[in-house]
VEXDREN-2710 file (C-alpha; in Angstrom, 1 decimal):
% VEXDREN-2710
k/r/px/py/pz
1/MET/18.6/63.7/77.4
2/ASN/22.3/63.2/78.8
3/LEU/21.8/66.3/80.9
4/PHE/18.4/65.0/82.3
5/GLN/20.1/61.5/83.2
6/GLU/22.9/63.5/84.7
7/ALA/20.6/65.6/86.7
8/LYS/18.7/62.4/87.8
9/SER/21.8/60.6/89.1
10/LEU/23.1/63.9/90.7
11/VAL/19.9/64.0/92.8
12/LYS/20.0/60.5/93.6
13/VAL/23.6/60.6/94.9
14/ASN/23.2/63.9/96.6
15/ILE/19.8/63.5/97.8
16/ARG/20.6/64.7/101.1
17/ASP/21.9/68.0/99.8
18/TYR/19.1/68.5/97.1
19/GLY/16.0/66.9/99.0
20/MET/15.4/69.9/101.2
21/TYR/15.6/72.4/98.1
22/ILE/13.1/70.2/96.2
23/ALA/10.8/70.0/99.3
24/LEU/10.9/73.9/99.6
25/PHE/10.3/74.3/96.0
26/VAL/7.1/72.1/96.2
27/ILE/5.8/73.6/99.5
28/MET/6.2/77.1/98.0
29/LEU/4.6/76.1/94.5
30/THR/1.6/74.3/96.3
31/PHE/0.8/77.1/98.6
32/THR/1.1/79.6/95.7
33/ILE/-1.4/77.8/93.8
34/MET/-3.7/77.1/96.8
35/THR/-3.8/80.9/97.9
36/ASP/-4.0/82.1/94.3
37/GLY/-0.6/83.8/94.4
38/LEU/-1.0/85.3/98.0
39/PHE/1.6/83.2/99.5
40/MET/4.3/84.7/97.1
41/SER/3.2/88.3/97.6
42/SER/5.8/90.9/98.7
43/ARG/4.3/91.4/102.1
44/ASN/4.0/87.8/102.9
45/ILE/7.5/86.7/101.8
46/SER/9.0/89.5/103.7
47/ASN/7.0/88.6/106.9
48/LEU/8.0/84.8/106.4
49/LEU/11.8/85.7/106.4
50/ASP/11.5/88.0/109.3
51/GLN/9.5/85.2/111.3
52/THR/12.2/82.7/110.2
53/GLY/15.1/84.9/111.6
54/TYR/15.3/84.2/115.1
55/ILE/14.7/80.5/114.6
56/ALA/17.2/80.2/111.6
57/VAL/19.9/81.9/113.9
58/LEU/19.3/79.1/116.5
59/ALA/19.2/76.5/113.9
60/VAL/22.7/77.4/112.7
61/GLY/24.0/76.8/116.2
62/MET/21.8/73.7/116.8
63/THR/23.2/72.1/113.7
64/LEU/26.8/72.3/114.8
65/VAL/25.7/71.0/118.4
66/ILE/24.0/67.9/116.7
67/VAL/27.0/67.5/114.3
68/ILE/29.2/66.9/117.5
69/ARG/26.6/64.2/118.7
70/GLN/25.1/66.5/121.3
71/ILE/21.9/68.5/121.9
72/ASP/21.0/71.7/123.8
73/LEU/17.3/72.1/125.0
74/SER/18.1/75.4/127.1
75/VAL/18.5/77.5/123.9
76/GLY/14.6/78.6/123.8
77/PHE/14.4/79.9/127.4
78/ALA/18.0/81.2/127.2
79/ALA/16.8/83.4/124.2
80/GLY/13.7/84.5/126.1
81/PHE/15.8/85.4/129.2
82/LEU/18.5/87.1/127.4
83/GLY/16.0/89.1/125.5
84/ALA/14.4/90.3/128.8
85/ILE/17.7/91.3/130.1
86/ALA/18.3/93.4/127.0
87/ALA/15.0/95.0/127.7
88/ILE/15.8/95.7/131.3
89/LEU/19.2/97.2/130.3
90/LEU/17.6/99.5/127.7
91/THR/14.5/100.6/129.7
92/GLN/15.4/100.5/133.4
93/MET/19.2/101.0/133.4
94/GLY/19.5/103.4/130.4
95/VAL/22.3/101.4/128.8
96/PRO/22.5/102.5/125.0
97/VAL/21.9/99.9/122.2
98/TYR/25.5/99.8/121.0
99/LEU/26.5/98.7/124.5
100/THR/23.4/96.4/125.3
101/ILE/24.0/94.2/122.3
102/PRO/27.6/93.1/123.0
103/ILE/26.8/92.7/126.6
104/ILE/23.9/90.2/125.9
105/LEU/26.0/88.3/123.3
106/VAL/28.8/87.8/125.9
107/LEU/26.3/86.6/128.5
108/GLY/25.0/84.2/125.8
109/VAL/28.6/82.8/125.5
110/VAL/29.0/82.4/129.1
111/ALA/25.6/80.6/129.4
112/GLY/26.7/78.3/126.5
113/LEU/30.1/77.6/128.0
114/PHE/28.2/76.6/131.4
115/ASN/26.4/73.9/129.4
116/GLY/29.7/72.9/127.7
117/VAL/31.5/72.6/131.0
118/LEU/28.9/70.3/132.3
119/VAL/29.0/68.1/129.3
120/ALA/32.8/68.0/128.4
121/LYS/34.4/68.4/131.8
122/ILE/32.0/66.8/134.3
123/GLY/30.8/64.3/131.7
124/ILE/27.0/64.8/132.1
125/PRO/24.8/63.9/129.0
126/SER/24.0/67.0/127.1
127/PHE/20.3/66.0/127.2
128/VAL/20.1/66.3/131.0
129/ALA/22.5/69.2/131.4
130/SER/20.8/71.3/129.0
131/LEU/17.3/70.4/130.4
132/ALA/18.6/71.7/133.8
133/GLY/19.5/74.8/131.8
134/MET/16.2/75.0/130.3
135/LEU/14.5/74.9/133.7
136/ILE/16.8/77.5/135.2
137/PHE/16.4/79.9/132.2
138/ARG/12.7/79.5/132.4
139/GLY/12.6/80.4/136.1
140/ALA/14.9/83.3/135.6
141/LEU/12.7/84.7/132.7
142/LEU/9.6/84.5/135.0
143/GLN/11.6/86.1/137.9
144/VAL/12.7/89.1/135.8
145/THR/9.4/89.5/134.1
146/GLU/7.1/88.7/137.0
147/LYS/6.5/92.3/138.3
148/THR/5.2/93.7/135.1
149/GLY/4.5/90.6/133.0
150/THR/5.7/92.5/129.9
151/ILE/8.7/95.0/129.6
152/ASN/7.8/97.3/126.8
153/ILE/10.9/98.8/124.7
154/ASP/10.6/102.0/123.0
155/ASP/14.0/102.3/121.6
156/ASP/13.7/102.7/118.0
157/ALA/17.3/101.6/117.1
158/PHE/16.8/98.2/119.0
159/ASN/13.3/97.6/117.7
160/ALA/14.4/98.3/114.1
161/LEU/16.5/95.0/114.3
162/GLY/13.3/93.0/114.4
163/ASN/10.9/95.3/112.4
164/GLY/13.0/97.8/110.4
165/PHE/14.3/97.6/106.9
166/ILE/17.7/98.8/105.4
167/PRO/17.5/102.4/104.1
168/SER/16.3/103.2/100.7
169/PHE/18.5/105.9/99.1
170/VAL/16.9/105.6/95.7
171/GLU/13.9/104.0/94.4
172/VAL/13.3/103.2/90.8
173/GLY/9.9/102.2/89.6
174/GLY/8.8/101.5/93.2
175/LEU/11.8/99.0/93.5
176/HIS/14.2/99.4/96.5
177/VAL/17.5/99.9/94.7
178/LEU/19.9/99.2/97.7
179/SER/18.1/95.7/98.0
180/LEU/18.6/95.2/94.4
181/ILE/22.4/95.7/94.7
182/LEU/22.6/93.6/97.6
183/GLY/20.7/90.8/95.7
184/LEU/23.2/91.2/92.9
185/LEU/26.1/90.9/95.1
186/CYS/24.8/87.8/96.6
187/ILE/24.4/86.2/93.2
188/VAL/28.0/87.4/92.2
189/PHE/29.4/85.9/95.3
190/TYR/27.5/82.7/94.8
191/ILE/28.7/82.3/91.2
192/TYR/32.3/83.2/92.3
193/SER/32.4/80.6/95.1
194/GLU/30.9/77.9/93.1
195/ILE/33.4/78.3/90.3
196/ALA/36.3/78.5/92.8
197/GLN/35.1/75.3/94.4
198/ARG/34.8/73.6/91.0
199/ARG/38.3/74.6/89.9
200/ASN/39.6/73.2/93.3
201/LYS/38.0/70.0/92.7
202/ILE/39.4/69.7/89.1
203/LYS/42.8/70.6/90.6
204/TYR/42.8/67.8/93.0
205/GLN/41.2/65.4/90.4
206/PHE/37.8/65.0/92.3
207/GLU/34.8/64.2/90.1
208/VAL/32.8/67.3/89.1
209/MET/29.3/67.8/87.3
210/SER/29.5/68.4/83.6
211/LYS/29.8/72.1/82.3
212/GLY/26.3/72.0/81.0
213/MET/24.8/70.8/84.3
214/PHE/26.9/73.1/86.3
215/THR/25.7/76.3/84.2
216/ILE/22.2/75.0/84.5
217/LYS/22.6/74.8/88.4
218/LEU/24.2/78.4/88.5
219/VAL/21.4/80.0/86.5
220/PHE/18.6/78.1/88.5
221/ILE/20.0/79.1/91.9
222/SER/20.9/82.7/90.7
223/ALA/17.3/83.2/89.3
224/ILE/15.7/82.2/92.7
225/ILE/18.0/84.5/94.4
226/ALA/17.1/87.3/91.9
227/TYR/13.3/86.5/92.1
228/ILE/13.2/86.8/95.9
229/THR/15.2/90.1/95.9
230/TRP/12.9/91.6/93.2
231/ILE/9.9/90.6/95.4
232/LEU/11.4/92.1/98.5
233/ALA/12.6/95.1/96.6
234/GLY/8.9/95.8/95.5
235/TYR/7.9/95.9/99.2
236/LYS/10.3/97.5/101.5
237/GLY/13.5/95.8/100.7
238/PHE/15.6/93.7/102.9
239/SER/14.8/93.8/106.6
240/TRP/17.7/94.0/109.3
241/THR/16.6/90.5/110.4
242/VAL/17.3/89.0/107.0
243/ILE/20.7/91.0/106.7
244/ILE/21.7/89.5/110.3
245/MET/20.5/86.1/109.3
246/LEU/22.5/86.2/106.2
247/ALA/25.6/87.5/107.8
248/VAL/25.3/84.6/110.4
249/VAL/25.1/82.1/107.7
250/ALA/28.0/83.5/105.8
251/ILE/30.4/83.6/108.8
252/TYR/29.4/80.2/110.0
253/HIS/29.5/78.5/106.4
254/PHE/33.1/80.1/106.0
255/LEU/34.1/78.7/109.6
256/THR/32.7/75.3/108.9
257/THR/34.1/74.8/105.3
258/LYS/37.2/76.6/105.0
259/THR/39.1/76.6/108.5
260/VAL/40.8/74.0/110.6
261/LEU/38.1/74.6/113.3
262/GLY/35.4/73.6/111.0
263/ARG/37.2/70.4/110.1
264/HIS/37.9/69.6/113.7
265/ILE/34.1/70.0/114.4
266/TYR/33.2/67.5/111.8
267/ALA/35.9/65.1/112.7
268/VAL/34.8/65.1/116.4
269/GLY/31.2/64.6/115.2
270/SER/32.1/61.6/112.9
271/ASN/34.3/59.7/115.5
272/PRO/35.2/61.4/118.8
273/GLU/37.5/58.7/119.8
274/ALA/39.4/58.8/116.5
275/ALA/39.7/62.6/116.6
276/HIS/41.1/62.6/120.2
277/LEU/43.7/60.0/118.9
278/THR/44.7/62.2/116.1
279/GLY/45.6/65.0/118.7
280/ILE/42.1/67.1/118.4
281/ASN/41.3/68.4/121.7
282/VAL/37.5/67.1/121.8
283/LYS/36.9/69.1/125.1
284/LYS/38.0/72.4/123.5
285/ILE/35.8/71.6/120.4
286/THR/32.7/71.1/122.8
287/TYR/33.3/74.3/124.6
288/ILE/33.5/76.2/121.3
289/VAL/30.3/74.8/119.9
290/PHE/28.3/75.1/123.0
291/GLY/29.7/78.7/123.6
292/SER/28.6/79.6/120.0
293/MET/25.2/78.0/120.6
294/GLY/24.8/80.4/123.7
295/MET/25.8/83.4/121.6
296/LEU/23.3/82.5/119.0
297/SER/20.7/82.0/121.5
298/ALA/21.3/85.5/122.7
299/LEU/21.2/87.0/119.1
300/SER/17.9/85.1/118.6
301/GLY/16.6/86.5/121.9
302/ILE/17.5/90.0/120.8
303/LEU/15.8/89.7/117.4
304/TYR/12.7/88.1/118.9
305/THR/12.5/90.9/121.6
306/ALA/13.0/93.5/119.1
307/ARG/10.3/92.1/116.7
308/LEU/7.8/92.1/119.6
309/GLN/9.2/95.5/120.8
310/SER/8.7/93.8/124.3
311/ALA/10.0/91.1/126.7
312/THR/7.2/88.7/127.8
313/THR/7.0/85.8/130.3
314/THR/6.3/83.4/127.4
315/ALA/9.2/84.4/125.2
316/GLY/11.4/81.6/124.0
317/THR/8.6/78.9/124.5
318/LEU/9.3/75.9/122.0
319/PHE/12.1/77.7/120.2
320/GLU/14.5/74.9/121.0
321/LEU/12.0/72.3/119.2
322/ASP/11.7/74.7/116.3
323/ALA/15.4/75.0/115.9
324/ILE/16.1/71.1/116.4
325/ALA/13.2/70.4/113.7
326/ALA/14.9/73.0/111.3
327/ALA/18.3/71.5/111.8
328/TYR/17.0/67.9/111.0
329/VAL/14.8/69.0/108.0
330/GLY/18.0/70.8/106.8
331/GLY/19.6/67.6/106.6
332/VAL/21.9/67.2/109.8
333/SER/22.3/63.7/110.7
334/SER/21.4/62.2/114.2
335/ALA/24.4/60.1/114.1
336/GLY/26.7/63.2/114.0
337/GLY/29.5/64.4/111.6
338/VAL/27.0/65.4/108.7
339/GLY/25.1/68.6/108.4
340/LYS/25.4/71.9/106.8
341/VAL/24.9/75.5/108.1
342/THR/23.2/76.4/104.7
343/GLY/20.9/73.5/105.2
344/ALA/19.7/74.8/108.6
345/ILE/18.5/78.0/107.1
346/ILE/16.7/76.0/104.4
347/GLY/15.2/73.8/107.1
348/ALA/14.0/76.9/109.1
349/ILE/12.4/78.4/105.9
350/VAL/10.6/75.1/105.2
351/MET/9.2/75.0/108.6
352/ALA/8.2/78.7/108.5
353/SER/6.6/78.2/105.0
354/LEU/4.5/75.5/106.3
355/SER/3.2/77.5/109.1
356/SER/2.7/80.7/106.9
357/GLY/1.0/78.6/104.1
358/MET/-1.5/76.8/106.6
359/ASN/-2.2/80.3/108.3
360/LEU/-3.2/81.7/105.0
361/LEU/-5.4/78.7/104.1
362/GLY/-7.0/78.9/107.7
363/VAL/-5.9/75.6/108.8
364/GLY/-6.4/75.0/112.6
365/VAL/-3.4/75.2/115.1
366/SER/-4.0/71.5/116.2
367/TYR/-3.7/70.4/112.7
368/GLN/-0.6/72.7/112.0
369/TYR/1.2/70.9/114.9
370/MET/0.4/67.6/113.7
371/ILE/1.7/68.4/110.2
372/ARG/5.0/69.9/111.4
373/GLY/5.4/66.8/113.5
374/GLY/5.0/64.6/110.5
375/VAL/7.5/66.7/108.5
376/LEU/10.1/66.4/111.3
377/ALA/9.4/62.6/111.5
378/ALA/9.8/62.2/107.7
379/ALA/13.1/64.2/107.7
380/VAL/14.7/61.9/110.4
381/ILE/13.3/58.7/108.6
382/PHE/14.8/60.1/105.4
383/ASP/18.2/60.6/107.4
384/VAL/18.0/56.9/108.7
385/MET/17.2/55.6/105.4
386/THR/19.9/57.4/103.4
387/ARG/22.4/56.3/105.9
388/LYS/21.5/52.7/105.7
389/LYS/21.9/52.9/101.8
390/ARG/25.4/54.5/102.3
391/GLY/26.2/51.9/105.0
END
């Protein structure tokens, strides 16, 4: 009973962190029951994660932009335009893949920095600056695709980023062994980082959860990772999209939680004036966050273009809204200074799960938009209510 009471109080105190995991669990369970298990089939989970990839990458960058109290509406068409440039480099200019990808990522950083300069140096509100960027990239995308409408890509190495799976060296009982090993490494890394974090908190005399509760948490999360790994290993294993998505989360999670830069980003978000007075260069932080958002837009464009195996005139439409929705559902605060990169990924998976589940149930597109809008509104209401309670 003590453990149950502790769990109850933990969820109550950390409702912002645990709420989205509970929501994801409820959504998945509901759709699994309603589709007679079809929702949790290997093929559907694999497709779901691949569809989440390009939005999840954007959501990671958008989380940091919202953390510093800004917004970037240009990311959708920036992704579409940069994806089209990648297609042109590969098909019309004969640039090899290993050069195309870095070129596009650098162009993304430049595009992001352009927004950063408008916001930090000139002082234009980020909403207006990025709205201008959105229109410019929309026009640029139409310009480069207007002759053909679609630029088809027949480069297998590039297309594999959106559709390919990691190689299977050995299969045992129809299971993809390399994927099983990767899943096991994820579990080991997760347990190690949690134990290290707990030891650190004890060292500095912070309050920690009891050993029993901590063990239950480790076992529960490890079981979920193991189950998803097992499901994917039974299909074709981990896709390259999922590997890229995990790599982005790992890098950004490290940057935001373990580095001085990460602390400065959250300090600027919590109180820009106070951050400036303590010697933090607020303009520089703004440049870095917008630059990183541009780079992730480029990566999102690469993943989306590779997935479609072509660049289209409509690429990037509503991406920015999906990314903002994923960030808010993932627990970022509109007041700034609060939000986790890992939350952004969960938020993206929540939104993709809703779409996937409703598609399987044959729910009309009109209702799907309404339901997703309702979920986003609920996430922001939840943010405001939890802030009022803490205040």
